[in-house]
C-alpha positions as a Markdown table, in Angstrom:
| # | Residue | x | y | z |
|---|---|---|---|---|
| 1 | Met | 0.1 | -0.1 | -0.1 |
| 2 | Leu | 3.1 | 2.5 | 0.5 |
| 3 | Asn | 3.4 | 2.7 | -3.2 |
| 4 | Thr | 0.0 | 4.3 | -3.6 |
| 5 | Gly | -0.5 | 5.9 | -0.2 |
| 6 | Val | -3.7 | 4.5 | 0.5 |
| 7 | Pro | -2.8 | 3.3 | 4.3 |
| 8 | Tyr | -5.5 | 0.6 | 4.5 |
| 9 | Pro | -7.3 | -2.0 | 2.1 |
| 10 | Ile | -10.3 | -0.5 | 0.6 |
| 11 | Pro | -11.7 | -0.9 | -2.7 |
| 12 | Phe | -10.6 | 2.2 | -5.1 |
| 13 | Gly | -14.3 | 2.5 | -6.1 |
| 14 | Glu | -15.0 | 3.7 | -2.5 |
| 15 | Ile | -12.7 | 6.3 | -2.4 |
| 16 | Glu | -13.7 | 10.0 | -3.2 |
| 17 | Arg | -10.2 | 11.5 | -3.1 |
| 18 | Val | -6.8 | 11.1 | -1.3 |
| 19 | Glu | -5.0 | 14.0 | 0.3 |
| 20 | Leu | -1.2 | 14.0 | 0.6 |
| 21 | His | -0.2 | 16.5 | 3.2 |
| 22 | Tyr | 3.6 | 17.1 | 3.1 |
| 23 | Asn | 6.2 | 19.8 | 3.7 |
| 24 | Gln | 8.3 | 20.5 | 0.5 |
| 25 | Leu | 11.1 | 22.1 | 2.5 |
| 26 | Glu | 11.6 | 18.6 | 4.3 |
| 27 | Leu | 11.6 | 16.9 | 0.7 |
| 28 | Asp | 14.3 | 19.2 | -0.5 |
| 29 | His | 16.6 | 19.4 | 2.5 |
| 30 | Arg | 16.2 | 16.2 | 4.6 |
| 31 | Leu | 16.9 | 12.6 | 4.3 |
| 32 | Ser | 13.6 | 11.8 | 6.0 |
| 33 | Tyr | 10.1 | 13.5 | 5.5 |
| 34 | Ser | 6.6 | 13.4 | 7.4 |
| 35 | Leu | 3.6 | 12.9 | 5.3 |
| 36 | Trp | -0.1 | 12.9 | 6.3 |
| 37 | Val | -2.3 | 10.6 | 4.1 |
| 38 | Trp | -6.0 | 11.5 | 4.2 |
| 39 | Val | -8.3 | 9.1 | 2.5 |
| 40 | Val | -11.8 | 10.4 | 2.0 |
| 41 | Arg | -14.6 | 7.8 | 1.1 |
| 42 | Lys | -17.7 | 8.6 | -0.8 |
| 43 | Asn | -19.9 | 7.8 | 2.5 |
| 44 | Gly | -18.2 | 10.7 | 4.1 |
| 45 | Lys | -15.7 | 8.8 | 6.4 |
| 46 | Thr | -12.0 | 9.9 | 6.5 |
| 47 | Lys | -9.1 | 8.1 | 7.6 |
| 48 | Arg | -5.8 | 9.8 | 8.5 |
| 49 | Val | -2.6 | 8.1 | 8.6 |
| 50 | Tyr | 0.8 | 9.1 | 9.3 |
| 51 | Tyr | 3.6 | 8.2 | 7.1 |
| 52 | Lys | 7.4 | 8.7 | 7.6 |
| 53 | Gly | 9.8 | 8.4 | 4.7 |
| 54 | Tyr | 13.2 | 7.9 | 4.3 |
| 55 | Arg | 15.2 | 8.7 | 1.1 |
| 56 | Thr | 17.9 | 6.0 | 2.0 |
| 57 | Ala | 15.2 | 3.2 | 2.2 |
| 58 | Lys | 14.0 | 4.3 | -1.4 |
| 59 | Leu | 10.4 | 4.3 | -0.1 |
| 60 | Ala | 7.7 | 6.2 | -2.4 |
| 61 | Leu | 7.8 | 10.0 | -2.5 |
| 62 | Pro | 4.6 | 11.8 | -2.3 |
| 63 | Ser | 4.8 | 12.6 | -6.0 |
| 64 | Asp | 5.2 | 8.7 | -6.7 |
| 65 | Met | 2.1 | 8.1 | -4.6 |
| 66 | Lys | 0.2 | 10.6 | -6.6 |
| 67 | Ala | 1.0 | 9.3 | -9.8 |
| 68 | Ala | 0.4 | 5.7 | -8.9 |
| 69 | Leu | -3.2 | 6.7 | -7.5 |
| 70 | Glu | -3.9 | 8.6 | -10.5 |
| 71 | Glu | -3.1 | 5.7 | -12.7 |
| 72 | Lys | -6.0 | 4.1 | -10.7 |
| 73 | Gly | -8.3 | 6.6 | -11.7 |
| 74 | Leu | -8.4 | 8.5 | -8.2 |
| 75 | His | -8.6 | 12.2 | -7.4 |
| 76 | Val | -5.6 | 13.3 | -5.4 |
| 77 | Leu | -4.8 | 16.4 | -3.8 |
| 78 | Met | -1.1 | 17.4 | -2.7 |
| 79 | Val | -1.1 | 20.0 | 0.2 |
| 80 | Asp | 2.2 | 21.7 | 1.0 |
| 81 | Gln | 2.1 | 22.6 | 4.6 |
């Protein structure tokens, strides 16, 4: 699931949108970064999950997650905090 940013198994058809809340300054100047992933379902429920990424571990960046989710046909918002 980390490749797409979806924090728990859920059918893509039930997802209204995914919001990736990150800090561009961290991405540019640190080896690690913080990311909040908000999954908003069509029934109005929201699930938030904190994700800590490390460049040295070659985990997905927010831009990679956005591309993977858009490939699945989901609406993705990237929010720089």
